[in-house]
C-alpha positions as CSV (number, residue, x, y, z in Angstrom):
1,M,116.9,102.6,87.6
2,S,115.1,104.5,90.3
3,A,112.3,107.2,89.5
4,V,114.4,110.1,90.7
5,S,117.4,109.2,88.4
6,S,115.0,108.4,85.4
7,L,113.3,111.8,85.8
8,R,116.9,113.3,86.1
9,T,117.9,111.6,82.9
10,L,114.6,112.7,81.2
11,A,114.9,116.3,82.5
12,L,118.4,116.7,80.9
13,R,117.6,115.1,77.8
14,D,114.3,116.9,77.0
15,V,114.3,120.0,78.8
16,N,116.7,122.8,78.4
17,P,118.3,123.8,81.8
18,L,120.0,126.9,80.4
19,L,117.1,129.2,80.7
20,P,116.1,128.5,84.4
21,V,119.9,128.8,85.2
22,A,120.0,132.2,83.6
23,V,116.8,133.4,85.3
24,I,118.3,132.2,88.7
25,G,121.4,134.2,88.0
26,G,119.0,137.3,87.5
27,A,117.3,136.2,90.8
28,V,120.7,136.4,92.5
29,A,121.3,139.8,91.2
30,V,118.0,140.9,92.2
31,T,118.8,139.6,95.7
32,A,122.0,141.6,95.8
33,F,120.3,144.7,95.0
34,G,118.3,144.4,98.2
35,L,115.0,142.6,97.3
36,P,115.5,139.3,98.8
37,F,111.9,138.1,98.8
38,I,111.6,139.1,95.2
39,G,114.7,137.5,94.2
40,A,113.6,134.2,96.2
41,G,110.3,134.4,94.2
42,I,112.1,134.7,90.8
43,A,114.3,131.7,91.7
44,A,111.5,129.5,92.9
45,G,109.4,130.4,89.9
46,S,112.3,129.4,87.6
47,V,112.9,126.1,89.4
48,L,109.2,125.2,89.4
49,A,108.8,125.8,85.8
50,Y,111.9,123.6,85.0
51,V,110.3,120.7,87.2
52,N,107.1,121.1,85.5
53,S,108.7,121.1,82.0
54,A,110.4,117.9,83.0
55,L,107.3,116.4,84.2
56,L,105.4,117.5,81.2
57,A,107.9,115.8,79.0
58,R,107.5,112.7,80.9
59,R,103.7,112.9,80.5
60,I,104.0,113.5,76.7
61,Q,106.2,110.3,76.5
62,L,103.8,108.2,78.5
63,A,100.9,109.5,76.6
64,T,102.4,108.8,73.1
65,A,103.8,105.4,74.4
66,T,100.2,104.2,75.3
67,G,98.8,103.9,71.5
68,D,95.4,104.5,72.8
69,T,93.7,107.9,72.7
70,A,91.7,107.6,75.9
71,A,94.6,106.2,77.8
72,A,96.7,109.2,76.6
73,M,94.1,111.7,77.5
74,I,93.6,110.3,80.9
75,S,97.5,110.3,81.7
76,M,97.8,113.9,80.5
77,Q,94.9,114.9,82.7
78,L,96.0,113.2,85.7
79,G,99.5,114.8,85.2
80,L,97.9,118.0,84.9
81,L,96.0,117.6,88.1
82,V,99.2,116.8,89.8
83,T,101.1,119.7,88.4
84,F,98.1,121.9,89.7
85,T,98.3,120.3,93.1
86,V,102.0,121.1,93.4
87,V,101.7,124.6,92.1
88,A,98.8,125.4,94.4
89,G,100.6,124.1,97.3
90,I,103.8,125.9,96.6
91,T,101.6,129.3,96.0
92,V,99.9,128.8,99.3
93,L,103.3,128.6,101.2
94,M,104.6,131.6,99.3
95,V,101.6,133.7,100.2
96,L,102.2,132.9,104.0
97,I,105.7,134.1,103.6
98,S,105.6,137.2,101.3
99,R,103.0,138.4,98.7
100,P,105.7,140.2,96.5
101,M,107.7,136.9,96.5
102,T,104.3,135.0,95.4
103,V,103.8,137.4,92.5
104,A,107.4,137.3,91.4
105,M,107.1,133.5,91.5
106,A,104.0,133.6,89.5
107,I,105.2,135.9,86.7
108,T,108.5,134.1,86.6
109,F,106.8,130.8,86.3
110,F,104.7,131.9,83.4
111,V,107.5,133.3,81.5
112,V,110.0,130.5,81.9
113,Q,107.3,127.9,81.6
114,T,106.3,129.4,78.2
115,A,109.7,129.8,76.9
116,E,110.6,126.1,78.0
117,L,107.6,124.9,76.1
118,A,108.7,126.9,73.0
119,L,111.9,125.3,73.2
120,Y,110.9,122.0,73.8
121,Y,108.3,121.8,70.9
122,R,110.9,123.6,68.6
123,A,113.5,121.1,69.4
124,R,111.1,118.2,69.0
125,R,109.3,119.3,65.8
126,G,108.5,116.5,63.7
127,R,110.2,113.7,65.9
128,D,107.3,112.4,68.0
129,V,104.1,113.6,66.2
130,S,102.9,111.0,63.8
131,R,101.6,112.7,60.8
132,P,99.1,111.5,58.3
133,A,100.3,110.2,55.1
134,V,99.7,112.9,52.3
135,T,98.1,111.2,49.4
136,S,98.0,112.8,46.0
137,H,94.6,113.2,44.4
138,K,95.7,113.6,40.8
139,G,93.6,111.8,38.3
140,A,90.8,111.2,40.9
141,V,87.3,111.0,39.5
């Protein structure tokens, strides 16, 4: 299985695509009202948040599969570095094109990413996290 199809399968399984699609619909409406750069920024922020959510879900799976705290932390930090590099590069390109588009992208990325994280953790609550056993201390001296 190729890396692209693996990421696509992961994204479809673990990340909700409905929110970014709805936001892109809003971006089309903003563009139709005569604000093409802001609409493009909204769409770009939504797509970037979706891709970042898919990458984050993959990093979480890789980190939990290691079974080693140090390796898990290193994989999460390396993934975060990759995410920051991608976001920084796209932001620099957006600033060169249009500042309003960059601001729209940044705001949309923040809102959609936060909502995606909330949906992700709500959907996976209690599935991946190993909780310590609760023991009763009744009768303990």
